[in-house]
VOBA-1610 file (N, C-alpha, C; in pm, whole numbers, padded with zeros to 5 digits, always signed):
BEGIN
Met+10967+11278+12991Met+10951+11208+12864Met+11089+11167+12813Asp+11102+11042+12774Asp+11233+11001+12724Asp+11257+11058+12584Asn+11382+11063+12545Asn+11423+11128+12420Asn+11359+11063+12298Ser+11336+10932+12302Ser+11280+10865+12186Ser+11137+10911+12158Arg+11060+10941+12261Arg+10924+10991+12241Arg+10924+11138+12207Glu+11021+11212+12257Glu+11028+11356+12228Glu+11037+11383+12079Asn+11112+11302+12009Asn+11138+11326+11868Asn+11067+11227+11776Ala+10975+11149+11827Ala+10915+11041+11749Ala+10847+11092+11623Phe+10764+11194+11634Phe+10692+11242+11516Phe+10787+11302+11413Phe+10886+11373+11460Phe+10984+11431+11370Phe+11062+11320+11299Asp+11108+11222+11375Asp+11185+11112+11317Asp+11103+11034+11216Ile+10977+11008+11248Ile+10889+10936+11155Ile+10871+11014+11026Glu+10847+11143+11038Glu+10829+11226+10918Glu+10956+11231+10834Met+11071+11241+10898Met+11196+11245+10822Met+11221+11112+10748Leu+11191+11001+10813Leu+11206+10871+10748Leu+11106+10854+10634Arg+10983+10898+10655Arg+10882+10890+10549Arg+10928+10971+10427Arg+10976+11091+10451Arg+11026+11174+10341Arg+11143+11109+10269Arg+11232+11051+10346Arg+11349+10984+10288Arg+11306+10867+10200Leu+11201+10797+10241Leu+11150+10683+10166Leu+11087+10728+10033Val+11004+10831+10036Val+10929+10870+09916Val+11005+10964+09823Arg+11103+11033+09876Arg+11176+11134+09797Arg+11224+11085+09661Pro+11294+10970+09652Pro+11343+10926+09520Pro+11230+10902+09420Phe+11116+10851+09467Phe+11003+10825+09378Phe+10944+10955+09325Leu+10936+11055+09411Leu+10882+11185+09370Leu+10976+11256+09274Ile+11105+11244+09300Ile+11205+11303+09209Ile+11196+11235+09073Asp+11178+11101+09071Asp+11163+11029+08945Asp+11041+11077+08866Leu+10940+11125+08937Leu+10821+11181+08870Leu+10845+11322+08818Gly+10961+11379+08853Gly+10992+11514+08808Gly+10937+11623+08897Leu+10899+11587+09019Leu+10842+11685+09111Leu+10952+11749+09195Thr+10930+11873+09231Thr+11022+11944+09318Thr+10985+11908+09462Val+11071+11835+09526Val+11045+11787+09662Val+11067+11901+09760Gly+10981+11911+09860Gly+10996+12011+09964Gly+10914+12136+09941Gln+10844+12144+09828Gln+10759+12261+09802Gln+10611+12228+09808Gly+10578+12106+09846Gly+10438+12069+09860Gly+10371+12023+09732Gln+10447+12007+09625Gln+10387+11969+09498Gln+10309+11838+09504Pro+10364+11733+09566Pro+10288+11607+09572Pro+10153+11623+09644Arg+10155+11694+09754Arg+10030+11714+09830Arg+09930+11795+09749Ile+09976+11897+09680Ile+09888+11979+09596Ile+09823+11892+09489Leu+09904+11811+09421Leu+09851+11723+09317Leu+09746+11628+09374Arg+09777+11568+09489Arg+09682+11474+09550Arg+09551+11542+09588Glu+09562+11658+09652Glu+09440+11727+09696Glu+09353+11769+09577Leu+09415+11819+09471Leu+09338+11857+09353Leu+09274+11735+09287Arg+09346+11624+09285Arg+09292+11502+09223Arg+09176+11448+09305Glu+09188+11453+09436Glu+09084+11396+09522Glu+08965+11489+09541His+08987+11621+09537His+08880+11717+09566His+08836+11799+09446Gly+08912+11794+09338Gly+08875+11870+09219Gly+08915+12017+09229Thr+08864+12094+09136Thr+08894+12236+09126Thr+08858+12309+09255Met+08948+12397+09298Met+08921+12480+09416Met+09002+12608+09405Asn+08969+12705+09490Asn+09047+12828+09486Asn+09178+12811+09564Gln+09269+12906+09544Gln+09402+12895+09605Gln+09396+12892+09757Lys+09306+12968+09815Lys+09296+12971+09961Lys+09253+12835+10016Glu+09152+12775+09953Glu+09106+12642+09997Glu+09219+12539+09984Leu+09290+12545+09872Leu+09399+12452+09848Leu+09511+12472+09951Ala+09543+12596+09980Ala+09648+12625+10079Ala+09610+12567+10215Glu+09484+12581+10254Glu+09439+12528+10383Glu+09450+12375+10386Leu+09409+12308+10279Leu+09417+12162+10274Leu+09561+12112+10278Cys+09652+12193+10225Cys+09793+12153+10217Cys+09877+12208+10332Phe+09814+12277+10427Phe+09883+12335+10542Phe+09992+12433+10498Met+09962+12513+10398Met+10058+12610+10345Met+09999+12750+10356Asp+10088+12850+10369Asp+10037+12986+10364Asp+10013+13022+10218Val+09926+13120+10195Val+09881+13154+10060Val+09997+13203+09974Thr+10091+13276+10031Thr+10204+13327+09953Thr+10292+13214+09902Thr+10326+13120+09989Thr+10405+13003+09949Thr+10329+12923+09845Met+10200+12906+09867Met+10116+12833+09772Met+10122+12899+09635Ser+10112+13029+09631Ser+10112+13101+09504Ser+10241+13077+09426Arg+10354+13084+09495Arg+10483+13060+09429Arg+10494+12917+09377Thr+10448+12822+09457Thr+10453+12682+09415Thr+10361+12659+09295Leu+10244+12720+09297Leu+10151+12705+09185Leu+10208+12766+09057Asp+10281+12877+09071Asp+10347+12937+08954Asp+10437+12835+08886Arg+10518+12769+08966Arg+10612+12670+08913Arg+10539+12552+08852Met+10435+12504+08920Met+10360+12389+08870Met+10284+12422+08742Glu+10237+12545+08733Glu+10169+12589+08611Glu+10269+12595+08495Lys+10386+12647+08522Lys+10493+12654+08422Lys+10531+12513+08374Asp+10528+12416+08466Asp+10563+12277+08433Asp+10447+12200+08368Gly+10333+12265+08352Gly+10221+12203+08284Gly+10137+12110+08369Leu+10153+12117+08502Leu+10080+12028+08592Leu+09939+12078+08623Leu+09921+12208+08622Leu+09792+12266+08656Leu+09773+12397+08582Lys+09653+12448+08594Lys+09626+12581+08540Lys+09534+12655+08636Arg+09540+12785+08625Arg+09455+12871+08707Arg+09359+12944+08615Glu+09235+12950+08659Glu+09132+13022+08586Glu+09066+13120+08681Ser+09015+13228+08625Ser+08948+13326+08710Ser+08828+13259+08777Asn+08805+13300+08899Asn+08696+13245+08980Asn+08572+13329+08954Pro+08468+13271+08896Pro+08348+13350+08867Pro+08280+13404+08993Ala+08306+13340+09108Ala+08244+13384+09234Ala+08319+13501+09297Ser+08444+13524+09254Ser+08524+13632+09312Ser+08629+13678+09211Arg+08623+13802+09174Arg+08717+13854+09074Arg+08860+13858+09126Arg+08877+13852+09257Arg+09011+13862+09316Arg+09075+13727+09346Ser+09011+13618+09311Ser+09071+13487+09339Ser+09071+13401+09213Trp+09152+13298+09220Trp+09169+13207+09108Trp+09128+13067+09149Asn+09070+12995+09054Asn+09046+12853+09073Asn+09166+12777+09017Val+09202+12670+09084Val+09317+12589+09044Val+09264+12452+09002Leu+09310+12404+08886Leu+09269+12273+08839Leu+09384+12203+08770Leu+09379+12072+08772Leu+09485+11991+08711Leu+09469+11989+08559Thr+09581+11984+08491Thr+09580+11953+08349Thr+09574+11801+08337Asp+09559+11750+08216Asp+09562+11604+08197Asp+09696+11549+08244Tyr+09802+11620+08210Tyr+09937+11579+08253Tyr+09947+11579+08406Gly+09893+11682+08469Gly+09894+11691+08615Gly+09812+11580+08679Ala+09701+11543+08617Ala+09618+11434+08670Ala+09694+11302+08665Gln+09770+11280+08557Gln+09851+11159+08548Gln+09956+11156+08659Lys+10022+11269+08681Lys+10123+11276+08788Lys+10056+11257+08924Ala+09938+11315+08942Ala+09866+11302+09069Ala+09833+11156+09097Asp+09792+11083+08994Asp+09762+10941+09012Asp+09886+10864+09058Glu+10001+10899+09003Glu+10127+10835+09045Glu+10161+10871+09190Val+10140+10996+09226Val+10165+11041+09364Val+10075+10963+09461Ile+09949+10948+09425Ile+09856+10876+09511Ile+09901+10731+09529Lys+09949+10668+09422Lys+10002+10531+09433Lys+10120+10526+09530Ile+10208+10624+09520Ile+10325+10629+09609Ile+10280+10646+09754Phe+10185+10736+09778Phe+10137+10759+09914Phe+10067+10634+09969Lys+09991+10563+09886Lys+09925+10440+09932Lys+10028+10332+09965Trp+10130+10321+09881Trp+10237+10225+09909Trp+10308+10260+10040Thr+10331+10389+10061Thr+10395+10435+10184Thr+10311+10398+10306Asp+10180+10415+10296Asp+10092+10376+10406Asp+10104+10226+10435Lys+10113+10144+10330Lys+10130+10000+10350Lys+10259+09971+10425Val+10364+10042+10390Val+10493+10025+10459Val+10477+10065+10606Ile+10416+10179+10629Ile+10401+10231+10766Ile+10320+10137+10853Tyr+10211+10081+10800Tyr+10121+09998+10880Tyr+10153+09849+10872Asn+10264+09814+10812Asn+10304+09674+10803Asn+10316+09614+10944Gly+10248+09501+10965Gly+10256+09433+11095Gly+10157+09483+11198Phe+10079+09584+11164Phe+09977+09637+11256Phe+09846+09561+11236Ser+09777+09535+11345Ser+09641+09479+11334Ser+09546+09594+11303Glu+09424+09560+11260Glu+09322+09663+11233Glu+09294+09745+11360Asp+09289+09678+11475Asp+09265+09749+11601Asp+09379+09846+11632Glu+09502+09804+11607Glu+09616+09893+11632Glu+09611+10014+11539Ile+09573+09992+11414Ile+09562+10105+11320Ile+09454+10201+11366Lys+09340+10149+11410Lys+09232+10235+11460Lys+09278+10314+11581Thr+09346+10248+11673Thr+09396+10316+11793Thr+09498+10424+11756Leu+09590+10390+11669Leu+09690+10487+11625Leu+09624+10607+11558Thr+09523+10582+11478Thr+09450+10690+11410Thr+09384+10782+11512Ile+09320+10725+11612Ile+09256+10806+11717Ile+09360+10892+11788Leu+09473+10832+11822Leu+09576+10905+11895Leu+09641+11014+11810Thr+09670+10984+11684Thr+09731+11087+11599Thr+09630+11198+11566Asp+09502+11165+11559Asp+09400+11270+11541Asp+09401+11365+11661Lys+09419+11310+11782Lys+09426+11395+11901Lys+09548+11486+11896Val+09661+11430+11852Val+09783+11511+11838Val+09758+11623+11737Gln+09698+11589+11624Gln+09670+11690+11522Gln+09576+11798+11576Asp+09473+11758+11648Asp+09381+11856+11708Asp+09455+11949+11804Asn+09543+11894+11886Asn+09622+11976+11979Asn+09708+12077+11904Leu+09770+12031+11795Leu+09855+12121+11717Leu+09773+12230+11649Trp+09656+12194+11593Trp+09571+12296+11531Trp+09528+12401+11634Glu+09494+12356+11752Glu+09453+12449+11858Glu+09568+12545+11891Ala+09688+12491+11903Ala+09806+12576+11932Ala+09833+12673+11819Val+09819+12628+11694Val+09840+12717+11578Val+09738+12830+11581Lys+09613+12797+11603Lys+09507+12900+11609Lys+09536+13002+11720Asn+09575+12951+11837Asn+09607+13042+11949Asn+09723+13134+11916Glu+09827+13082+11852Glu+09943+13164+11816Glu+09907+13265+11708Glu+09823+13227+11614Glu+09785+13319+11507Glu+09697+13432+11559Gln+09628+13410+11669Gln+09542+13514+11727Gln+09618+13615+11810Lys+09743+13585+11843Lys+09824+13675+11924Lys+09867+13796+11845
//
């Protein structure tokens, strides 16, 4: 495999982050802690418990808890006791958090337009199929490593 393909996903992710970082900082978000993804997932899926949110955001529960502490302090979200389980919390956006989430979603949609610029619909479909396969391979490897 040539070097350009070896690092392609890493390079793409680093460029994507470099592109969106200033916009997220302008929103007052702490970049690198998953705050934008948390806001988007809560806005798109509504109230959920911390474990569900951590899974959607590809974060471990401990990291998620620390990030939620900060976001709660910043007024972006709140946690309420989960009536289904006394040992877990439901996480929901505040009105302020919902406004920030809407801005994050706009940034992510704009980023997608940048990424897919010049692609035909067929190319986008093909790329989606291929990246889904990559993601499936990675999930399988993560599951195997976690079982060791």
